[in-house]
N, C-alpha and C positions, 0 to 999 in steps of 0.2 A: 113790866109787861112780858109773861112771859110764854115760851112755846115746846111743847114736850114732842120727845123722839124726832128732832129735827129730821136726824138722818134716814129713818123708816121712811118721814114723809118725802124725802127727796127723791128715795127709790122708785115712789110712785107716780112718778112725776115725768113729763115727758123733755127729753134734754133740748131737744129745741122748740117747740109751743114753750114750755114754761121754762127756759132758760133764764129770764129773770127772778121768777121767785126761787128757783135752786140757785141762783149765786146768791141774793140776798140771806136766804138762810145761811146757806154758808159763811157769808161774810158779817152777820148780825147775831149768830145763835152757833153754829157748831166749832168756826174757829175765828173769833173774833179778832184776839189778839196777836194769833200767829199770822191771819192775812194782813191788818196793819202792817204790822215789822215788814213782811216782805214787800208790800208795795213801798214804803220808805227804802227799803234797798235796790227798788227796782227802779226808781228814780234815779236815784244814785249809779244805778248801772249808766242810767244814759249820760249821765255827765262825762264819762269817760272818750264819748265823743266830739270833737272837736267842732265839728259843723253845730253842735247844739249846747255847748258848753258857751262856744263862741259868740252865739245869740244872747246868751243869757247874761255874757260878760260884756259886752258892747252894750245895751240895755241900762246894764246897771242896776236896774231894779233887785234882780235876786242876792245882788251883794249888800245895799241899801236895807232892805226890807225881807231878808230871808226866814224869818220867822211869818211874815204875813201871806209870801210865796208858797211858803209850803203849806198854812191853813188852807188858803185860797182853792189851791188845785186836791187837797184832802176833804172840803167839803162840797168842792162843785163834783167828784165823781162821786162821794157819796150820797148825794141829793138824788143822782141818777140813778144808783143802788137801790137804795131806800125807799124813792115815791116812786120810781116807775121810770119809764123812759116816753111815755104815754101820756105820764101824769103833765099837770100844769108846771109843776117844779121841778121836773124833769125836764120837758121840754126846755125851760129857760135857763137853767145850768149847761145844758149843751151848745142852746145859742149861744152863754155866755162864750163858753171855752172857744166855739166857730171863731166868734168876734176877735177875741184874745188873738187868736192864731192867725186871723184873715190880717191882720197888720203888717206881717213879717213875710219875708220870702221864704218859706220852709219846702225841705223838697220830701216828694211822696215818701222816698222810702225811709228819709227820718219818721216821719207823720209815722208808718209803716209798723217800725223798728221801736220807737216809744210805746206801742200797742203791744207789741210782742212781749215786751217786758211785764204787763197787766197780764198777759195770757200765763206767761212758765217763770215766772220768779215768784210765785205762791205754789204754783206747781212743786215747783221744788223745792221750795221753803221747807212746805208738807212733807212731803218725801224725807226728810232730813232732821226734821225739830217737831213735827206735831206727834199727837198721840194715837194718830191712824192719816194715812195716803187717803189722797183722792182717788174716789173708784172713776173706773174707765168710764162710767155715765156720769159722773160728776164733771171728770175733763173735758167731754163733749161739751158739754150746759155751760162750762165757762167758758168755752173757745166761742161756744155759738153767743154767749152774750155779746163778748168782745167786736167779735164779727159786726153785729148785729148795730152796737154803738159806732166802729171805725165806719160802717155808712154813714149814719147820721151825722157822723164828722166829717162827711164827705173826701174819706179817705180812698185813692184808686188802687185796683190789683188786688185787693183782699185775697189772700189765700180760700181754697175750699175746703180744706181740711186741716185740723189740728197737727197733721206730720206734713206738711209742706207749709205750714206756717211755723214752726220748729225749725226747717231747714235752713227758711230763709233768717231766721233769730240766729241761729249759730253762725252761718253765713257772716250776715251784717257785722255782728261781732268781731269776727277774723280779721275783715276787710278793714275796720273801723275803728276798734280799740287802738288809739293812738296816742303818746303823752303830745300835751301842747299847754302851754302855759294858761289857757283860758281851764282848763281841766283841773287845773291846781286851784285855781281860784273860786271855782265853782263848789269844785267838789272840800276843799277847806273849809268853807261857810256851813256847808251842809254835816260835813262833820261833828263839826263845834256845836251844830241847830239841834244833831242824836245827841250828842253828850250831856247838852243841857238838861236835857228830858229828865238824867239821872245825877246828874253830879253839879256841885258847885264850879266857877270858870277854874277855882284855886286848883282843882284835880283834874282838869282835860288832858295833861299830858301822862296823867297815870293810867287815864280812858282812851285813848288815842290808838295803842297797841291792839285794844279790846275792840273795835272798829274795824282796824285792820286786818284781824284775823277772821272776820265776816265775809271778807274780798277775794276774790278769787286771785292768783297769780297776774293773771293778763290784765284784771282791772287794776291791782296795786300797780301794775309797773303804767300804766295810762294816766296814774297820780304820780306815779314816779313817789310811792309811799315805802317805807322799807317793811320785810318779811319780820313779823312779830317772831319770836322766840317758840319754840316748842312749849315750852310748860303754859304759856299765855293761850296759844290755839287749842292746849287739850284742854284747859280749864275754860276758857270760851263754849267750844263747843259741845264740849262737855256736862257743864252745866245744864243745858238749851235739851239736851239728851236726856238727860235726868228728868229733866221736867216732864218731855212728853213722855217717859215710862211713869212717873209717878203717875199723872193723868190719867193713864188708861184704868186705874187702879179705882179712880175716883168716879162720883155719881155725874155726867154729864152736866155740863152746861142746859139751862132752858129756859134764861133772860134775853132777851133782847138785849142785843147792846150797838147801839147807833152815834152815829158819828157828828150829822147833821142836827140831831138833840145837844150837843155838848156847846157848853162855853169855853171854846178857846180863847188861849191868851191874846190874839189879833182881834177878839171879836167879846169881849167879856160881857158884852150887854147884848148879843146875839148881833146877828145877822141878814142886811136882803139880798137874795143871788145878786138882784141888779149891783150891788157894789162890791161885788168879788172879782178880785181879778187885780191887774198891776196899770190900768189905765184909768184916767178921771173918772167917777163917778155920774153913771149916769144921774140926769137930772127927775 
């Protein structure tokens, strides 16, 4: 399936009324690889918060089934983006997300923070590593989409503007990025999962500094991860920026790349939305 001139199409759409279509095009056509990577690190960022990592560590499911937890999260978010919030599959995915979260006591600020990472980490990643940044119009649509999703997740006190939400994101991290043993437990299994995408287990120690290079100073501190040497940082960031420069001179992608249609490691034979998550499967 192909979609030509996706960026031009986005420019003609309304940032509020058409936010779902804009996010779908950005995610599946314009920046599929970059947005997927940015959301991986967005989730990693949330594990620097003891109240979040602590809950994941206590349940034990994340450590025991890291790949499944990752696949479930990716699939549920993808179902909403790719099918639409009002579609049957989109509504099923949101219901499943709410049912999972409803089993635990989670503060509204923690919900808001996780949502904010889905807004700002892709924007920041694209500014650093993509062939172009998001336009102001696209950023507004991106914010409107997640504000809409947050409402359906019953999150309270959703910010009214992208600037207000970014202020919340920055302040929350300053107040809540604190070292905890649970951060390390969840961070380590997530780091190793990322490495497994590219390396055999025997080479994980070589790959760890590359992951650490992608983390900010305050994030590394919250996990007690070492600062990689300058050469590793230069190679890691340089390679991503070189990729972005190269892409500017190539024809832009027109093929639609979906996540929901993939055979992910946890579901090689496919999946049903009602079976996604960390609790017992629905009958």
